[in-house]
Structures are given as structure tokens and as C-alpha cells.
C-alpha positions as CSV (number, residue, x, y, z in Angstrom):
1,M,5.5,17.9,-5.5
2,V,5.3,20.1,-2.5
3,N,2.1,22.3,-2.8
4,D,4.1,26.1,-2.3
5,N,1.1,28.1,-3.1
6,R,-0.2,27.3,0.0
7,E,1.3,28.9,3.5
8,A,0.9,26.9,6.4
9,N,-0.3,29.5,8.1
10,D,-2.9,31.4,5.4
11,K,-5.0,27.7,5.3
12,L,-7.9,29.2,2.9
13,S,-11.5,28.7,3.3
14,G,-15.2,28.5,1.6
15,Y,-15.3,30.2,-1.8
16,E,-12.0,31.9,-0.8
17,F,-10.1,28.4,-0.8
18,Y,-13.0,27.7,-4.4
19,H,-11.6,30.6,-6.4
20,R,-7.5,31.5,-5.2
21,V,-6.8,27.8,-4.4
22,L,-8.8,25.4,-7.1
23,G,-9.3,28.3,-9.5
24,S,-12.9,27.7,-9.6
25,P,-13.7,24.5,-11.4
26,R,-16.5,24.1,-13.0
27,Y,-15.6,20.2,-14.8
28,V,-14.5,17.4,-11.9
29,V,-13.2,14.4,-12.6
30,A,-14.2,11.7,-9.4
31,P,-12.1,10.0,-7.1
32,M,-12.0,6.7,-8.6
33,V,-10.6,3.5,-7.2
34,D,-7.5,1.8,-9.0
35,Q,-9.2,4.9,-11.6
36,S,-8.3,8.2,-11.1
37,E,-4.5,7.0,-11.0
38,L,-2.2,10.0,-12.2
39,A,-1.8,8.6,-15.9
40,W,-5.3,9.2,-16.4
41,R,-5.6,12.7,-14.6
42,M,-3.0,13.5,-16.6
43,L,-5.3,12.7,-20.1
44,C,-8.3,13.8,-18.5
45,R,-6.6,17.4,-17.6
46,R,-5.6,17.7,-21.5
47,Y,-9.7,17.3,-22.1
48,G,-10.8,19.8,-20.0
49,A,-11.0,18.6,-16.4
50,Q,-10.3,21.8,-14.4
51,L,-9.8,19.4,-10.7
52,C,-9.3,16.2,-10.6
53,Y,-9.6,13.7,-7.2
54,S,-7.2,10.7,-6.7
55,P,-8.2,7.3,-6.2
56,M,-10.2,6.8,-2.2
57,F,-6.8,5.5,-0.2
58,H,-7.2,3.5,3.4
59,A,-6.3,5.6,5.9
60,N,-4.9,3.1,8.4
61,L,-2.6,1.4,5.5
62,F,-1.9,5.3,4.2
63,A,-0.8,6.3,7.4
64,N,1.4,2.8,8.9
65,D,2.1,1.2,5.0
66,L,5.6,3.0,3.9
67,K,5.0,1.2,0.8
68,Y,1.5,1.8,0.2
69,R,2.1,5.5,0.8
70,K,4.7,5.5,-1.9
71,D,2.5,3.8,-4.7
72,A,-0.7,6.0,-3.7
73,L,1.2,9.7,-3.7
74,Q,2.1,9.5,-7.6
75,T,1.6,13.1,-8.5
76,C,4.0,15.4,-10.8
77,P,4.1,19.8,-10.6
78,E,1.4,19.9,-13.9
79,D,-1.2,17.5,-11.5
80,R,-2.6,20.5,-10.2
81,P,-4.6,21.6,-8.6
82,L,-5.5,17.9,-6.8
83,I,-7.7,16.7,-4.1
84,I,-6.7,13.2,-2.4
85,Q,-9.4,11.6,-1.0
86,F,-9.2,9.0,2.5
87,C,-11.5,6.4,3.6
88,G,-11.4,5.0,7.4
89,N,-14.0,5.5,10.4
90,D,-11.7,6.5,13.5
91,P,-10.3,10.7,13.3
92,Q,-6.9,10.2,14.4
93,Q,-6.1,8.0,12.0
94,I,-7.6,10.1,9.0
95,L,-5.8,12.9,10.6
96,E,-2.4,10.7,10.9
97,A,-2.8,9.9,6.7
98,A,-3.7,13.0,5.8
99,L,-0.8,15.2,7.4
100,A,1.5,13.1,5.3
101,A,-0.7,13.9,2.3
102,Q,-1.4,17.8,3.2
103,D,2.0,18.4,1.3
104,Y,1.3,17.0,-2.1
105,C,-2.3,18.3,-2.8
106,D,-5.3,20.9,-2.4
107,A,-7.3,19.3,0.3
108,V,-8.3,16.1,1.4
109,D,-11.2,15.0,1.0
110,I,-13.2,12.7,2.7
111,N,-15.6,9.2,1.7
112,L,-18.9,9.3,3.2
113,G,-20.3,8.2,-0.6
114,C,-19.1,4.5,-1.6
115,P,-21.8,2.0,-0.9
116,Q,-20.2,-1.2,-2.3
117,A,-20.0,-4.1,0.4
118,I,-16.4,-3.4,1.4
119,A,-17.4,0.2,2.4
120,K,-20.0,-1.8,4.6
121,R,-17.7,-4.4,5.4
122,G,-14.7,-1.8,6.1
123,H,-17.6,0.1,8.4
124,Y,-16.6,3.5,6.0
125,G,-18.1,5.4,3.1
126,S,-21.9,5.9,2.8
127,F,-22.2,3.2,6.3
128,L,-21.0,6.1,8.1
129,Q,-23.5,8.6,7.2
130,D,-26.2,7.8,10.3
131,E,-23.4,7.9,12.7
132,W,-23.1,12.0,12.8
133,E,-21.5,12.8,15.8
134,L,-18.3,10.4,14.2
135,L,-18.3,12.6,11.4
136,S,-18.6,16.3,12.7
137,Q,-15.7,14.7,14.9
138,I,-13.3,13.5,11.9
139,V,-14.4,17.0,10.4
140,R,-14.1,19.0,13.0
141,T,-10.4,17.0,13.4
142,L,-8.7,17.8,10.4
143,H,-10.5,21.0,9.8
144,E,-8.3,22.3,12.6
145,K,-5.0,20.0,12.7
146,L,-4.3,20.3,8.4
147,S,-2.6,23.4,6.3
148,V,-5.3,22.3,3.9
149,P,-9.0,22.3,3.9
150,V,-11.2,19.6,4.2
151,T,-13.9,18.6,2.0
152,C,-16.5,15.7,1.4
153,K,-18.1,14.0,-0.7
154,I,-21.6,12.3,0.1
155,R,-24.9,10.5,-0.9
156,R,-28.8,11.9,-0.6
157,F,-30.5,10.2,2.1
158,E,-34.4,9.3,1.2
159,D,-35.9,11.8,2.9
160,R,-34.8,15.2,1.7
161,E,-35.1,16.9,5.5
162,K,-32.6,14.7,6.6
163,T,-30.1,15.6,3.4
164,I,-30.1,19.0,4.1
165,K,-28.9,18.3,7.7
166,Y,-26.5,16.0,7.3
167,A,-24.5,19.1,4.9
168,K,-25.4,21.3,7.4
169,M,-24.2,19.6,10.1
170,L,-20.9,18.8,8.2
171,E,-20.7,22.2,7.1
172,A,-20.6,23.3,10.5
173,A,-18.0,20.8,11.4
174,G,-15.4,22.6,9.4
175,C,-15.8,21.2,5.4
176,Q,-15.1,23.9,3.1
177,L,-16.9,21.9,0.1
178,L,-19.1,20.0,-0.7
179,T,-20.3,16.8,-3.5
180,V,-24.2,15.7,-3.3
181,H,-24.3,12.3,-5.3
182,G,-28.2,12.5,-6.3
183,R,-28.2,8.3,-5.7
184,T,-28.9,7.1,-2.1
185,R,-26.9,4.6,-1.0
186,E,-28.9,1.8,-2.2
187,Q,-28.7,2.5,-5.6
188,K,-26.2,0.9,-6.9
189,G,-25.5,-2.2,-9.5
190,P,-28.4,-3.1,-11.4
191,L,-30.8,-1.1,-9.1
192,T,-28.5,2.0,-9.9
193,G,-31.1,4.2,-11.6
194,I,-31.2,7.6,-12.1
195,A,-29.9,10.1,-9.8
196,D,-32.6,13.3,-8.6
197,W,-31.1,16.8,-9.4
198,S,-33.9,18.2,-6.7
199,Y,-32.4,16.9,-3.4
200,I,-28.8,18.5,-5.0
201,K,-30.9,21.4,-5.9
202,D,-32.2,21.6,-2.3
203,V,-29.0,21.2,-0.4
204,R,-27.4,24.2,-2.8
205,Q,-30.0,26.3,-1.1
206,H,-28.9,25.9,2.4
207,I,-25.7,25.2,2.7
208,K,-23.0,29.0,2.0
209,I,-19.2,26.6,1.2
210,P,-19.2,26.2,-2.5
211,M,-20.9,22.4,-3.6
212,F,-20.6,20.3,-6.4
213,A,-22.6,18.0,-8.1
214,N,-22.7,14.2,-8.9
215,G,-24.5,11.9,-10.8
216,N,-26.5,11.5,-14.4
217,I,-23.8,13.0,-16.0
218,L,-23.3,11.2,-19.7
219,G,-21.8,14.0,-22.2
220,L,-21.0,18.0,-22.0
221,E,-24.7,18.6,-22.4
222,D,-25.6,16.9,-18.9
223,V,-22.9,19.1,-17.0
224,H,-24.3,22.3,-18.3
225,R,-27.9,21.6,-17.9
226,C,-26.7,20.4,-14.6
227,L,-25.1,23.6,-13.9
228,D,-28.3,25.2,-14.8
229,E,-30.9,23.2,-12.6
230,T,-29.2,23.2,-9.3
231,G,-27.3,26.2,-8.5
232,V,-24.0,24.0,-7.9
233,D,-20.5,25.2,-8.4
234,G,-19.7,21.9,-10.3
235,V,-20.2,18.9,-11.6
236,M,-18.1,15.8,-10.9
237,T,-18.1,12.4,-12.9
238,A,-17.4,9.3,-13.1
239,E,-18.8,6.8,-15.1
240,G,-18.8,9.0,-17.9
241,N,-15.7,10.2,-17.7
242,L,-14.2,6.6,-17.8
243,H,-15.8,5.6,-21.5
244,N,-15.1,8.8,-22.7
245,P,-12.2,11.3,-21.1
246,A,-12.8,14.1,-23.4
247,L,-16.3,14.5,-21.9
248,F,-15.2,18.1,-20.7
249,K,-14.4,18.7,-24.4
250,G,-17.8,17.8,-26.0
251,I,-16.5,15.2,-28.5
252,S,-16.6,11.7,-28.5
253,P,-12.7,10.9,-30.8
254,P,-12.8,7.8,-31.4
255,V,-11.5,5.0,-29.2
256,W,-7.9,4.5,-30.3
257,Q,-7.0,7.7,-29.8
258,M,-7.4,8.2,-26.2
259,A,-5.9,4.5,-25.7
260,T,-3.1,5.3,-27.4
261,E,-2.5,9.0,-25.9
262,Y,-3.0,7.3,-22.8
263,L,-0.5,4.2,-22.6
264,E,1.6,6.9,-23.9
265,F,0.6,8.9,-20.1
266,V,0.8,5.3,-18.8
267,D,4.9,5.2,-20.0
268,I,6.2,8.5,-17.9
269,Y,3.8,7.5,-15.4
270,P,3.1,4.0,-14.7
271,C,0.6,2.4,-12.7
272,P,-0.6,-1.3,-12.1
273,T,-1.2,-3.3,-14.9
274,S,-4.9,-4.0,-13.8
275,Y,-5.7,-0.4,-13.9
276,I,-4.5,0.1,-17.7
277,R,-6.6,-3.2,-18.4
278,G,-9.7,-1.8,-17.0
279,H,-9.6,2.0,-18.7
280,L,-9.4,0.0,-21.9
281,F,-12.1,-2.6,-21.5
282,K,-14.5,0.8,-20.3
283,L,-12.9,2.6,-23.4
284,F,-13.4,0.1,-25.8
285,H,-16.6,-1.4,-23.9
286,H,-19.5,-1.4,-27.1
287,I,-16.6,-3.1,-29.4
288,M,-15.9,-6.0,-27.2
289,N,-19.3,-6.6,-27.2
290,I,-19.5,-7.4,-30.4
291,R,-19.6,-11.7,-30.4
292,Q,-16.5,-11.1,-33.6
293,N,-14.4,-9.1,-31.8
294,S,-14.3,-11.9,-29.1
295,G,-10.6,-13.0,-30.0
296,L,-9.8,-9.1,-29.1
297,R,-11.3,-9.4,-25.6
298,E,-9.4,-12.1,-24.9
299,Q,-6.4,-10.6,-26.0
300,L,-6.7,-7.4,-23.7
301,A,-8.0,-9.7,-20.8
302,T,-4.9,-12.0,-20.8
303,A,-2.0,-8.6,-21.4
304,N,0.0,-7.6,-18.8
305,Q,2.2,-5.9,-20.9
306,L,2.1,-2.7,-22.3
307,E,3.1,-3.6,-25.7
308,Q,0.5,-5.9,-25.9
309,F,-1.8,-3.6,-24.9
310,H,-0.9,-1.5,-27.7
311,S,-1.2,-4.9,-29.5
312,V,-4.9,-4.7,-28.9
313,V,-5.5,-1.1,-29.4
314,A,-3.6,-1.7,-33.0
315,K,-5.8,-4.1,-34.2
316,V,-9.0,-2.2,-32.8
317,K,-7.9,0.9,-35.4
318,S,-7.1,-1.4,-38.3
319,K,-10.3,-2.9,-38.2
320,Y,-12.4,0.7,-37.7
321,E,-10.7,3.4,-39.3
322,A,-11.3,2.6,-42.3
323,Y,-15.1,3.2,-41.1
324,H,-14.7,6.3,-38.9
325,T,-12.8,7.8,-42.2
326,G,-15.5,6.7,-44.3
327,S,-13.6,5.0,-46.9
328,V,-16.0,1.9,-45.7
329,S,-19.7,2.3,-44.7
330,Y,-20.6,0.1,-41.9
331,E,-22.6,-3.0,-41.2
332,P,-23.9,-3.2,-38.0
333,E,-22.7,-6.3,-36.3
334,E,-24.3,-8.7,-33.9
335,M,-23.5,-7.3,-30.3
336,E,-24.4,-8.6,-27.2
337,L,-25.9,-5.8,-25.9
338,N,-28.1,-2.9,-26.6
339,M,-26.4,-0.4,-28.4
340,C,-28.4,3.4,-29.1
341,A,-27.5,5.0,-32.2
342,D,-26.2,8.6,-32.0
343,E,-28.3,11.6,-33.5
344,S,-27.9,10.4,-37.3
345,G,-29.1,6.9,-36.0
346,E,-26.3,5.4,-37.1
347,L,-24.3,2.5,-35.0
348,R,-20.4,3.5,-34.0
349,P,-19.2,1.1,-31.8
350,W,-15.4,2.6,-32.2
351,L,-16.6,6.2,-30.4
352,C,-16.1,7.4,-26.9
353,Q,-19.8,7.1,-25.5
354,P,-21.9,6.6,-22.7
355,Y,-22.8,3.1,-21.3
356,I,-26.6,3.4,-21.3
357,R,-28.1,1.0,-17.9
358,A,-30.8,-0.7,-17.9
359,S,-33.5,0.5,-15.2
360,P,-34.3,-1.0,-11.8
361,E,-37.4,-1.9,-13.1
362,S,-36.4,-4.1,-16.4
363,H,-34.1,-5.7,-13.7
364,R,-36.7,-6.3,-11.1
365,Q,-39.1,-7.4,-13.3
366,K,-36.2,-10.0,-14.8
367,I,-36.7,-11.4,-11.2
368,A,-40.2,-11.3,-10.8
369,E,-40.2,-13.6,-14.3
370,K,-37.3,-16.2,-12.9
371,E,-39.4,-16.2,-9.5
372,R,-42.2,-17.2,-11.6
373,E,-40.6,-19.9,-13.7
374,A,-39.0,-21.8,-10.6
375,I,-42.1,-21.8,-8.7
376,D,-44.4,-22.9,-12.1
377,P,-45.6,-27.2,-11.7
378,N,-45.6,-27.3,-15.6
379,R,-42.6,-25.4,-16.8
380,T,-40.2,-27.9,-19.1
381,K,-37.2,-28.5,-17.5
382,R,-34.1,-27.4,-19.2
383,Q,-32.0,-30.0,-20.9
384,Y,-27.7,-29.2,-21.1
385,F,-25.5,-30.5,-24.0
386,D,-22.3,-30.8,-24.2
387,N,-19.6,-29.9,-27.1
388,A,-20.4,-33.9,-28.6
389,G,-24.0,-33.7,-28.3
390,N,-24.4,-35.6,-24.6
391,E,-26.4,-34.4,-22.1
392,I,-25.2,-33.4,-19.2
393,S,-26.3,-32.1,-15.7
394,R,-26.2,-28.5,-15.0
395,K,-23.3,-28.1,-12.7
396,R,-21.5,-29.6,-15.2
397,M,-22.8,-27.3,-17.8
398,K,-21.9,-24.3,-15.2
399,K,-18.3,-25.7,-15.1
400,L,-17.5,-26.0,-18.7
401,R,-19.1,-22.6,-19.1
402,R,-16.3,-21.4,-17.1
403,R,-13.8,-22.8,-19.0
404,Q,-15.5,-21.2,-21.9
405,R,-15.0,-17.7,-20.2
406,R,-11.5,-17.9,-19.4
407,P,-8.8,-15.9,-21.4
408,T,-6.9,-18.4,-23.4
409,K,-3.5,-17.8,-22.9
410,T,-1.1,-15.9,-25.6
411,D,2.0,-17.6,-27.4
412,A,4.3,-15.0,-25.3
413,Q,2.7,-16.7,-21.9
414,I,2.7,-19.9,-23.6
415,Q,6.6,-19.9,-24.3
416,L,7.4,-18.2,-20.4
417,R,5.6,-20.9,-19.0
418,H,8.0,-23.5,-21.4
419,E,11.3,-20.9,-20.7
420,R,10.3,-21.6,-16.4
421,H,10.8,-25.9,-16.7
422,L,13.3,-25.5,-19.3
423,E,16.5,-25.8,-16.0
424,Y,17.2,-29.6,-15.0
425,C,17.8,-31.6,-12.1
426,T,22.4,-32.2,-13.3
427,Q,21.6,-35.9,-11.9
428,C,18.3,-37.0,-13.4
429,A,15.6,-35.3,-15.6
430,N,13.7,-34.3,-12.9
431,P,13.4,-30.2,-12.9
432,L,15.6,-28.2,-10.5
433,G,14.5,-26.9,-7.0
434,S,14.7,-22.7,-8.2
435,K,16.3,-22.2,-5.1
436,C,18.7,-25.8,-4.8
437,E,22.2,-24.4,-4.3
438,F,23.7,-27.5,-5.3
439,R,21.2,-27.6,-8.6
440,L,19.2,-30.7,-8.1
441,C,16.0,-31.6,-7.9
442,R,14.4,-32.8,-4.7
443,I,15.2,-36.3,-4.5
444,C,18.6,-36.2,-5.4
445,C,19.3,-33.1,-3.5
446,R,18.0,-35.2,0.0
447,D,20.5,-38.2,-1.3
448,K,23.1,-35.7,-1.4
449,C,22.9,-33.9,1.9
450,Y,22.2,-37.7,3.6
451,A,25.5,-38.9,1.8
452,E,28.0,-35.3,2.2
453,D,26.1,-34.6,5.7
454,C,25.2,-31.0,4.4
455,D,22.3,-28.3,4.4
456,C,20.3,-26.8,1.6
457,P,17.6,-24.4,2.9
458,G,16.2,-24.0,-0.8
459,H,14.3,-26.7,-1.0
460,G,14.1,-27.0,3.2
461,I,16.7,-29.7,3.7
462,L,18.8,-29.6,6.8
463,I,20.7,-32.9,7.7
464,K,23.9,-31.5,8.7
465,S,21.6,-29.1,11.1
466,R,19.4,-31.9,13.1
467,R,22.4,-34.3,13.2
468,A,24.5,-31.3,14.5
469,K,21.9,-30.4,16.9
470,A,21.3,-34.4,18.1
471,K,24.9,-35.1,18.8
472,K,24.3,-31.7,20.9
473,Y,21.1,-33.0,22.6
474,E,22.9,-36.4,22.9
475,E,26.5,-35.0,24.5
476,H,23.7,-32.9,26.3
477,S,21.9,-35.7,28.0
478,R,24.9,-37.6,28.7
479,Q,26.5,-34.8,30.6
480,Q,23.1,-34.8,32.9
481,N,23.2,-38.7,33.2
482,I,26.8,-38.3,34.5
483,N,26.1,-35.0,37.0
484,D,22.6,-37.5,38.1
485,S,25.3,-40.2,38.9
486,Q,27.5,-38.1,41.0
487,V,24.8,-36.4,42.8
488,V,23.2,-39.9,43.9
489,A,26.3,-41.6,44.8
490,E,27.0,-37.9,47.2
491,K,23.7,-38.4,49.3
492,S,24.7,-42.5,49.4
493,Q,28.3,-41.3,50.9
494,T,26.8,-38.6,53.2
495,I,23.9,-41.3,54.3
496,E,26.4,-44.0,54.8
497,N,28.9,-41.3,56.7
498,D,25.8,-40.5,58.8
499,D,25.1,-44.3,59.6
500,D,28.7,-44.6,60.9
501,A,28.5,-41.5,63.4
502,L,25.1,-42.6,64.5
503,T,26.5,-45.7,65.6
504,A,29.4,-44.5,67.1
505,N,27.5,-42.3,69.3
506,I,25.6,-45.7,70.4
507,S,28.4,-47.4,71.5
């Protein structure tokens, strides 16, 4: 869908762009790899999201791979305002990608905040934050060549002054809206910790363009508190949104309601099953961490069709709806991870609610404790046993545990696997080759090709072609030998003639 609300020669900037094009959004859904696809964005917009970002796209692939670009540019007229985000480290490459996307969005964002290992390997995201000359060139190039504004998403430095200078540099280069994450590049995984909003507040006081804050958003009350404490124009959320897409409405609906509505959008705007599975695992996070629900967890892990995902949602609803309505009192179940109770002191895992990470300090304590145990000479050697009670090695136990964690096959998958082997060779009991022109197994096909002088490209058996090639080579060799013989005879005759002429002259 091309943006008809913007003239190519009338690009707005700063707060004029923020108010007139974006509509002054305060509630923003973050760009999330494989998670902020169109179906999810439409669900979030239904529940109060005022601006959505696309997933992060690789500029190189987007510019050069037409299939990647077609899959990425999934949008609709209702999917506005929309900002498309790219990652990369080459100004011209990012520009080419942005030029291909600018008619489908309201702005182009440069990802300068991704802290993951893949960003380090690809040299993009937060691993560009020290290359200010390059970043200035990228932002300036897009600012000058695009018909839509360019925005940036960054993480803070440990140094407060450096963070402020970083933001001002991007503003001077042409950035029209800045999102600041209150965590550093090192704060990820078990060391995520708390985002420091004071850095965001300081940056807000030193730049003049619109600004969003990111980090520590678990509910609507956090959104309003962040707006008040930092003075930003809007608040962006990622993980909080994944666990509760109705976060901006300030409600915590039952998980099956959100899952059902999401699957309805997926039916309209299809997406890869890996995206669907990821969203449902986030929504069902607390439920799937209940030991009694291990069967549901395995079913969700192996689902690969929309009907199978609906089946999981229906089973979750069937089990917990009575607890939600209050017709049956809920007795807490055994959970694999700790879960916080709500304000009433009740555990209600069937509601959309945030995931509370363990603190970095507790993670460091666990690591330190394991290191102490490893060097303790008096520690008791741990023993491992299989299901029959026989002692086995640690390596063997790890292998058994990996097998146990593998999701069991569903009946549909088992049936499909059996159906693949129902067709057999017409001459024996072996399975036929799926691409064989003669509907034979490889052995029978080879015999047929040898006997009847034919080819089977499906099996890669090229008897006829090779024989023809051999005959051609043999004919070529024979002709070459004849030619060589003629040349030798001609040379011999020439020598004899020369000898006769020499003898005559001597006489």
C-alpha cells in the first residue's frame, strides 16, 4: 500500500512529522525480529498501539533479494502509521533498501541498538555505536535521498556525557526521531537488569527532535511513569507487548482470547509457523511452565498447521476458563519457574502478564557458586542413572536428556511420515524413487537403464548419455588416428621425394 498522505517533495521533519504524519503517538510497539509481523501489529493496533515498527530487515537482502523483499513488505491500508527498520553498515546499501521501502511506510529506522551475537558477527546494530563518522554518513545519506524521514534506535553508553553527544550527533546528521533504550549493549540475556531512565531524561533535555523511551515497560502504569519521569514523547515496548498485546489498554485478558484473535489475523495475513509458535509460547509462558502442562507444551512445540495451533488454544481455554469465571476455585499447580502473584495475592497463570527476569546479581551468584563447587576437592562426585537404575556417565545422561526434551511426534506427523513410504517399486518391494520416470527403485532403475540403453535423471543414472559420449569420443579418437596416419604418410613421401631429388643432383 503506497503512502498517499505524503508528497515526495514535501517531506516533513521533527515535530511537524511527529504530529502531522505519525499522529503524535505515545504508545509504540517496538521492532522485533520475526515477532512484529503484520498479523501481530494488527492485533496490537486493536488494543491501543498508536505506532508500530516492522521487524528488523537486513538491508543487503532487502535490496538484492526480491523474494525476501516481497515477504518483508507485508502491510495493508489499516497498518498505519508504520516505520520500517533496517540494519546494515553500508550507506549506499541501506539507501537502496530504504528507497525500495519508502512508499510503504511513514519513515525508515536504522537499527543501532541490537546487542545480540548475530549483530556482532554482521557488524551492525549496537556494534556500530563507536563508529560515529560512518553512522553520520548513513543517516545523512538517507536524510538527503529519501522522501520519508529517517529515525534511529540506540542504546546508552556507560558514560552519560558520551550518550548525550551520541544523540546530538545523530540529530545533526538528520535523524528526525530518536528512540533511546535505557540499557547498555552488555545488558542482555541473564545480565539484562534494569534500564536506567535517567540517561533517557538527560538525552531528552539536550535534543530538539521527538524522542521515544524503551526499557522496563511491564504494564500501562510503567508507560505513564516513564512519560512523567523522562519527558519523552512516547514509550516503546517489546517484551512487555509480547506477553500482553493489550498492555496499552491497561488490561490483562485471558491468554486464549489474545491467542484466538491473533490466529484470526494470521488467517487473514499469513506468516511463517515459527512466528506463530513464538507468539503463543510468549502468551502461554506461565501456563507452559506448569509441570502438568508438559503435554500441551510438546503439542505446541510440534504444531505446524493453523488447525493444530487452534487445538492448543482450545485445550488451554477448556482447562482454565472455569477458573477464570470463578465457577471453580484454582489450586496452585507445580511450576518450573517462580511466578509472582497479582495484587490480590492470587496466582492466575491464564492471564496475560509480564515475565519477570531474575536479577543479574542472582545469576552471578549462581555462576560463582558453581565455580566454587568445581574447584572444591571434597565435593561429592555426582552420579547419573538411567531409567533402569544403572549408573551411566555424565555424557550419556546429557544425551538421554536431549532425547527426552525432543517433542514427541503428533499423530498427523506420524501418519504423514507413513504416507510418504506407501508407494513402492513396480518390480520389487523397495520404495520407489520420488523423481524416477519409470517408477522404480534405484536398483531396478539401474538394471533397466543398462538393459534398455536409457537415462533416468531422477536417479542420476545416465547410461544412454554416457554411452553416446563414449561412442563420440571413440569416433573422435579413430578419426584423429586416421588424420595422424595421413600426416605421417605425407611426411614420409616428402622425405623420399627430397632424397630422390638430392641423388639426381649429385649424379
